[in-house]
Structures are given as C-alpha cells and as structure tokens.
N, C-alpha and C positions, 0 to 999 in steps of 0.2 A: 152226527151222521144224519142224512136225509132219510126221512120216514119211508116205510114201505108204501108203495103207491096204492090207493084205494079208489074203488070205482065210485063214481058220482051218479046221481039220477039222470044225468044227461047222457051217460054213457061213456064219457071221458074219464080219466084217471088223473088223480091229484097226489102229488108228493110234497112234503114241507121240509124246507131246508132250515138249519139252526146254526147261528154263530154267536158267539159271546164277544161284546165290544164294550170296553171300560166298565166291565162288571155287569153288563146288562144282556139279557138274551134277546136276540133279534131273530125273527121268523119270517119266512116268505114262502108263499104257496106257488107251485108250478102245475099247470093242467096240459095234458096232451091226449091224444087219442090212443096212445099205447102206454101201459104202466112203465116199461123200460124207458121210454122217452121222457116221461114226467120225472122219473127218479134221476135220470141222467142231468136233466137241467137243473134240478134241486142241488146236485152234488157239485156241478160246475159252479153254481152261485156260492156255494160253501167254500170252494177252493179259492175263488177269486176274493171273496170276503176276507179270508183268512190271510191271504197274501197281502191285501191292502191294510189290514191290522198290523202285520209284521213290518210294513214299509216304515222306513226311518229316513226322513228327509235330511239334507245337510243342515238345513236351518234349525231343525229340532235338535239334531245331533250336536250342533255346536252350542246351543243353549243348555243342554244336559250337561255336555262336557264342562262348561263354565261353572255350573252349579255343583258338580261332583268335585270339582277342584277349588272351589271358592276359598277355602280355609288355608290352602297352601299357596295361593296367589297373592301378590300384592294388589292394592286398589288400583294402582296406576295400570298393572298388566290387565286387570279385569275390564277397566275402561277401554283399554286398546283392543282387547279381544271382542268386546262388544261392538266396537267401532267396525272392526274387520267384518263381522257378521251383517252389520247393517249396510256397509258401503262396497263390499267387494263380492266376486264370484256369483253375482245376482243370477246368471244363467243356470247355476247349478243348485241354488239354494233349495228348490223344490223337487230335486232329483233324490231318488233313494240312494243312500250312501253305498249300498252294495252293488250299484250298477255303474258307479263313477270309475273311471280309468285314468291312466296318466295322461292320455291325449286330452282328456276333458280338462285336467288341471293345467296342462301346457298351454291349451288355447286361452284360458282365462289369464294366465300369467303373460302371454305374449300380447294380449289385447290392453293390458294396463299400461297407463302412461307415467306411472310412478317411478321413483328411483329404483335401481336394483336392489338396494337394502330393503325398501318397503315392500317390493315384489316377495323377496325371500321371507320377510316377517309374515306377511299375509298367507303366503302358501304354506309356510311352516306351521301356523296355526291350524289350518284346515287339514293338513295331512296328520298333525298330531290328533285332532278329532276323529279322523278315519281310523287310525292305529289303536285309538282307545276302544273302538268297537270292533275292529278287525285286526287282532294282534298279528296275524299271518299276512298282513299287507306287505307286498314286496317294495323295495325302494323305488321311489318315484324318478329320481335322477333328473329333475326338471333343468332346463337351460334358462339362464338369465343373461341379460345384457351385461357387458363388462362394467365392474365398479370403477368409476372414476375417483381418483383421489382428490378429495376436497382440499383446496389450499385456503387456510384461515388466515386472513390478514389481520395480524394484531398491531394495535397502535404502538408507535415508539414509546420507550420508557418515559421520555420527556412528557408525553401526552397522559400517560398513566399517572404520572406524578401531579401534573396539572389537575387531573380529576380529583386525586386525593386531597389536594390543597383546597379545591373548589368545595368538597363535601365535608371537610374537616369542621368539627364542631356541630354537625348534623348527625341523625340517627343512622344515616347510610355508612358513615365512615368506618366504624368498627366492623360491620359484616363484610364490607368490601375488602378491607385490609386483612381480615381473617381468611377469606377466600383466596386472596393473592398469595399470602405468606404460608398458609397451611394446606393449600390445595384441596379445599373442601367442596363436595357438592352442595348445592344449595340445600337439598334435604337434610344433609349431614349438619350443616352450619345451624339449621333452624332446630334441630334436635339436641343441641348440647345443652347441658345444664352445668351449674357451678360444681356439683358434686362429681363431675367428671374430670375436674382438675386436681391433679396430684403433683404438687411442687411446680415444676416448671414444664410439666407434660399435661396433654389433655387426651382423654380416651374417647374416641368415636365408636359408639355402640348402639346407637338408635338414630331413627331419622323421623321427619315429619313430611309426610307427603299429602297430595290432594286425594281425598277419598272418593268413593263413588258417587256421593252427594255433593261433590266439589268443596267439601269442607275439610279443614285440616285433620289428618289422621296420624296418630303417633303409633310408630312400629318399633318394638323393642328388639330390632335387628337392623342390620345394614343391608344395602342393596345386594352386595355379594359377601361371601366368607371373607374374602381379602378386605372388604371395606371396614371391618372391625379391626381397629389399629390404635396405637397410641403414639402421638406426634409431639416433638419438642416445640414449644411456644416461644417465639422471639420475646425477650424481656419486655421490649416496648409494647408489644401486643398484649401481653399478660397483664401489664400494669394497667392499660385502658380496661380490660375485662374486669379486673378486681376492684377498679374505681367506680364501677357502675353500682347503683343501688339494688339491693336485693332483700327480700324478706327471710328467705331460707336457701339452703344449698340445693334444694330441688327446683329452685326457679330456673327457668330458661334464661341463657345468656342473650339471646337475640329474641325479641318477642314479636317482631312484625310478621305479617303474612307473606307468603311466597308471592301473591299478587302485588303487594304494597312494595316489597323489595324490587321486584321487575319494573313496575311502573315508574317509581320515582328514580331508579337507577338510569333508565332510558332518558327521562326527562333531563337529569343532570348531565349525561354525556351530550346530548344535543345542544345544551346551554354553551358548552365549551368546544362544541364544534367536532365531536367524535360522531360522524354521521355517514354511513349507518351506524347505529349505535351497536355495541357489543353486549351480549346477554351475560347475565350472571355467571353462567356456566363457562363462559369463555376466560374468566378469571382463572379457572382450573387449568385450562390450556396454558395460560400464561405462566402460572406457577411451575407447571412440569417443563415448560420450555427454558425456564431459568435453571432448573435442575440440570437439564441436558447441556446448556451453555456453560455451566460451572463444572461440567465433567463429574458430577456426582455419581458414585457408582450406582449401576442399574438396579441392582437388588435393593439398595437403600431406597432410591427413588421409588421403586414399585411399591415398597411397603408403606412409604410415606403417603403416596398418593391413594393407596388401596386398590391396586390393580393385580389381576391374577396373571396375565400372560405378557411376556416381552413384547409380542406382536402388537398388542393394543396399546402398550405403553409408548412404543416407538411410533407406530402408524398414525395414530390419532392425536398425538399430542406433541410431537417433536416440530416445532415451529421455529423459524429463524427470528432472531431479535436482533435487528441491525446494529445496535450499540454494541452487543456482544461480539457480533460478526467481525466488526472492525478490529477489536481486540484480538480475536482469534486469527485473522488474517495477518496481523502485525507480528504474532508470535510465529506464524508459519514462515512469513518472510525472513525473520531473524534467524530461524533454524536453517532455512536454504542457505542464507548468506554466510553462515557459520560453516556449513558443509562444502560449499562450492565456491565462494567468493572471498576466501581468506586473502589478505594481502601480506 
C-alpha cells in the first residue's frame, strides 16, 4: 500500500509506492502539491505494477505448459510443441493470455499457409495451453479449411519385390521385410529385442524415438495403448531374425539408427527407379493395404497394426494395390456372370 503523503521542505507532498517483483521489493516516490494527489499517483503505480507482474504472455505460458507436462509427453511431442511456440502465432506470443479471444486465434489460423491438419495441431496446442491456465475457457470452435484426402501412390508389388531382391544380403533387407510383413512403425521396429519373441510371435511394447537432443531415446511404452500388441511372424522372417548373431536376449534385433535406415532406404529405392522414393513409414501403409485386399477381418487388422479407431484404419491406410484389384475385378465379373448371364 502506498505510504501516507508527507510534507517536504519545499512545501510539496511525497508518497512512496511499493510492489514486490521476483521476491524483491521495488519502491518509487511520487511528489505533488497536494497530499491526496501524491498518494493517488503512488497507488496507481502500484496497481499498474501488480497487473504487469500478473501478466502471463502466451510465449511464457507455452514454455511453462511444456515444462509442467514434460514427464507425460514423448520427446517427439515436446519437439513438436517447442516448434509451434517458435514458428506460429507470432502476433499473439507477447499478448497476455487473459486478453486473448477466439477471434485472435481464428485470425492466426486463417493466416497460416499450412495444411488443415497442421493448423489444427498448432491451434490445438495453444488452446490446451490456455485451458491449462483458464479451466473455464469456453470452446473456441475454430474454422479450418476442408481436409483433402491424400492419395498415397504405392509402387506395384513387382517393384517392391524388385526392391527386396536389390537389398537382399544387406542390412536393409530384414528391417524392410519386417515393416512390410508386420506393419511396424519405424520406432516400433527399432525398439524390438530378442526377448520379445515368444515362439512364432513377437510382442511390441517399446519404441526408440528421436529425443530432444536428437539422439535415440528408449521409451518402455508404445505410441498409443493399441500399439502394444503381439503379432504372428511369418516363418521366413522369423528364421532371418533368429539367424542373426546376438550376445544376449536383451539385444536389439535391428541396431541401425532411424537416420541410417531412412537415408540408405531412399538411396536403394532411387537405384532401382522408385522415384520419388517412399519413406519407411509407407511400408506400414503397404502392409495394411494388403490386409484390406485380402479381406482380413477389420478387428484383426486393427489389432495387428496397432490402431485404435476404424476411421483411422480405413481412411489413412486403405490404398489400392493394382495386382490385387485385378483379382478382385475378376471375382466380381465371375459373380455377375453367374447371377445374370447363365446359359
């Protein structure tokens, strides 16, 4: 509270305002020809100072949010959130979060040139930050551009077989084969140990991801709860796994880094004319597309691939494979002939 105004030798009056900032006392004197005026000025300074101390910018709130939730977030998610803070919503980062409105967020989202998915991810992060400090925050209900369905062009089976023949005998062969036949994420593939093999099955229950320092980080959990699963391994693949040399059951089956796998896979694909090359993750798409083409029951396919929802399983991974499409077309034509064109 501002001190009572005291009269100075000059005949004016002085009042001293006091605030505490970061544990330190800060004082400031105000002089006026009337005691009430001096004290009012000191009190106004105190009010403004206290409001400034209470101010929490979006930048600082984002930083504190990440720190508060660090133990519950994956290193990949932390890197993503930090990237959002550095690269998006720049006009709002120095604003007090208590002054931000839906219109502020909508303007930032509308000004972005990123995909609808990226816009939703970025806005979702900042809305989560606000709701962390303002639990009563009403729904934002932001508007986004319509999501365009991506059509992932997969190489024909003959090209995939050509790739496998090309890399056979190299350290790329087994990891690529495992991603295609088991539908593994790259992080799941790299996290597998020999101790995870039980007969002709393998259990996925850990991943290796890129950490905040861009070094491999082992996480004794999968990306999602559905990601923890046990998968039947084709005998031919299992034989290749067991033929590898190991020192103990705790050894990792695939010992290369994620960067090495991606770099050398792209180089091998370009050598046989798969250009633009497909990423390691696309082999997971290929695996699920084969399940779809073989009419594998959806519930089994979802468990095998480690997906939670049917929508994600269908929308993101159901791609046509030309070789299977011909077989299906032939089956359809045969059925129609049997129904309508019997002689």
